[in-house]
C-alpha positions, 0 to 999 in steps of 0.5 A: 834620947841621943844615941851613942856613935859606933864606929861606922854606924850612922844615926839619923834622928829626925824625918822632919815631914812625918809624925806632926800634930795636925791643925785644928781644922783637921782634928774637926774634920775627923768627927763623925760628920764633916762640915759643910764647908769641907763637903763643898771643897770635895763637891763636883757636878756629879754627886752621890749622897749616902747618910746625908752627906755629900761628896764627889762621885768617883773621887780617888784618894789616899788613905791618911798615915794618921788613920789608926785601924784597931781590930776588935773582938766583942769590942775588946782589942783582938790580942792573940790569946783572945783571937784563938778560939780555945784560948779566947774562950777561957780569956773571955770567961775568966778575964774580960767578963769579970772585969766588966762585971766588977766595973758594973758593981763599982764603977766609982772604984775603978775610976778611983783606982785609975786616977793613980798613974801607977795603976795603969795596966791593971784589970780596971775598966776605963769607959772613955766617957760612956755611961753605965748603961753603955757598959751594961749593953756591952756585957749583954752583947759579950754574953750573947754573942760570946755563947759559943766561946763561953760554952767551949770554956765550960766544955774545956773544964769538963774534959779536964775534969773527965780525964782527972777522974777516969784517966788513970793509965788505961786506954783512952778509947772509951772516953772519947764518947764522953768528950763534951759536944764542942770539942768532939772531933776537935781534940785527941786524948793523950798521956805524956810519958809520965802517964799524965792524961791530957788532950791536944787541939786540932787548931785548924778544926777550932777555927772552923768552929762557931767559937771562931766568931768572925761575926763578932769581928769589927774594925774601929777606924779613927782619923788620928791617934789619941790617948786610950786606956789600956786595951787589956783592961778596957773595951774600946766602946763606940765614940764620936771619933770612931767609925766602926766597920763590922767586916771580918778580918779575913775579908780581902776588902781590908787589903783594898782599904789598906793598899790606899796608903800607897795607891789611891782608891774610889772612896765611895765605891770602897765604902759601899763594898764595906757597907759603910753608910756614913760616907762623910766620916769614911771620906774624912780618913782619906786625903788628895795628897800621895805619899812621898816616894820611898827612899831605898837603902843605899847600894851595898849597904844594910840599913837597920831602922828601929821603929819602936819597942821590938819593931826593926827593919832591916833593908838592902837596896832590894830586900826588906826584912821586918821583925815583930811589927807593932807600929804607930802612926803619923799625927800622935805628937811624937817624932818616930818612924810610923807605918808610913815609913815602911817600903812598899813591899816587905820580902819577909815579916818575922814574928819571934813569939806569940806575946801581943807586943810581938804579934800585932794583928793591927799592924799585920792586917795593914800589910797583908798585901805587901808582904812576901812571907810571914815567918813564925815559930814552929808550934808545939802541935795543939797544947792549950798554952801554946797556940799556932801562929801559922794556923791562926794567920791562915784563918785571918786570911794570911796566905803566905805563912811558913814555920821555922823550927830551931836552926831552920833557915829561910832564904829571902834573897841572894845573901839575905837569909833568916835563921831561927835560933833556940829561945829560952825564958820569958814564958814563966817556965811553961812548955811554950815552943812557939818562940824563936830568936831570929838571926838575920844575915844580909850582905855578909852582916849578921844580927841577932834578935834576942827580944825577951830571952833570959839566957840562963844556959851558956851551954846553949850558945856554945852548942850553936856557936857555929851556927851564929858565927861572927855577929855584928850586933846583938839586940836584946831586951832588958824587961828584967822585972816582968809580970807574974805568970797569972797576969798572961796565963791565969785563964789557961791553967788547970790548977790554981798557983801559989802566991809564992810560985806565981811571984817567982814565975815571971814573964821577964827577960835579961838583966845587964849582967846576963846581957853583957855575958851573952854578948861577950860569949857571942863576940857581938860588936855592937849591943842594943837594948830594945823591946821594953815597952818605952815608947808613949805612943805604945802605952795603951798596948804595952802598959808602960813607957819610959821612965828614967828610974825604971829598972829596965832603963837602969839596966840599960845604963849598967849594960853600956858600962859593963860592955864598955869595959870590954871596948864595945858600945851598948845603947838603948834604943828608944823612939827611933833610930837608923844605923847602916853597915857596908856589905861585907 
């Protein structure tokens, strides 16, 4: 869609050379076996043969910008609350297994429900052409391969019951001997100040337990994006267009694989190290063409690029800061910035909170060797509903991770820093502390990324007005409806929640009136509505896409009207955008 001009702001809508559909010959080449004619094009006098395919020996090539790499756990998309052993245990037992079991009881019902586009995003399984037998095999594999997680889920229930029965305000010391086996030495029993019993996890020890399940981790590779079901309702089953590589996510081999987006690799040698036997399928993921040189931001300029959803790249001539990376690929039929449009080195990645549309392991794994530091919110210290991003990332092979507490700053480079501001809202009133509102300062300009906040307490911003100072741009989400609490946190709850309370406590952000009041209070010179799951290439991850009559889109239009009354421009960011500010 068109974007509004805003003073000295510059807009670029098209790159021209990226995100185009490949031709039929390319699409055929990404099937599991490459045509003989294509193999002959790669051939040379010195050949190597794996799994019947013929390719040139020691051919150095680049990873195609269209290659999709999705991390899977038990063949389900590896989202954060499934990755953490303790939250993953409850989600495996109480969310994923029931979906598979319900499908096997009534596959035609699931098919019928999903034929209604409005039901996309619900707990209904789409096997993508796989038969019932394959889904039965998946169920068996989840039960057997997930046995450690399933035992952990039972043990969490037992520990909750133990504390409810026996922790009445007296000493907890006698209860440690009764802690279930999988939790022994991995939890501390505590009371809160109202003398209610609970326990906290030693999260680093949970990742050293069998429930972490490195052996159940798989990367599934596709040569080009394709439509797929909602990943939180359907597993990613094997298919002819996918190459599955069961190498754990923390392996440095993945850094070498993804580095091939920028530097050529010996494809056959890498295939051998990854234990890939189908060399033809693996080679089809690569190309001889080198990527185009990266165009840096101009001197004395702050360039801001909107990639999609909540992903924004802030650059100066020599520095790059990437926020909430969840990034698409070339070749999906849409014009937008993709993973190929990122700079070779990113000084800092900033994660605002733990939700899967802001924390994408799929994207982060591809950037692991290209990032100076990952900045994440400081965790609460072991509560079940609020896992630590730092601990998780370190368990997944990320070495340079730093937590930021509220009002703490991290200097990226001269005149470039990130400050963590308090975050209220969007978490259904649960005690979730792993969340921040990042504020990025660069060359005298300042940008606040309010993502999914609900600014219900204006006094908060009065209290930190001196920290925020002059604000060039406020980025704020307008997902003002949101899913009910149980949609995300249901498996983690100790007790059932009434229908009324579930409906009232929603994962929602601001509406137009709230956003306008906040922008006026902060004196923001520009306002951008974003982070509403509108981009079609992310539909399988967000469960939504752009609809002109959708409430968040309507709220964005209303926000533009409200801010215009004050002489301030507000606009909806959709698909891609570029803005720039001169250094101040």
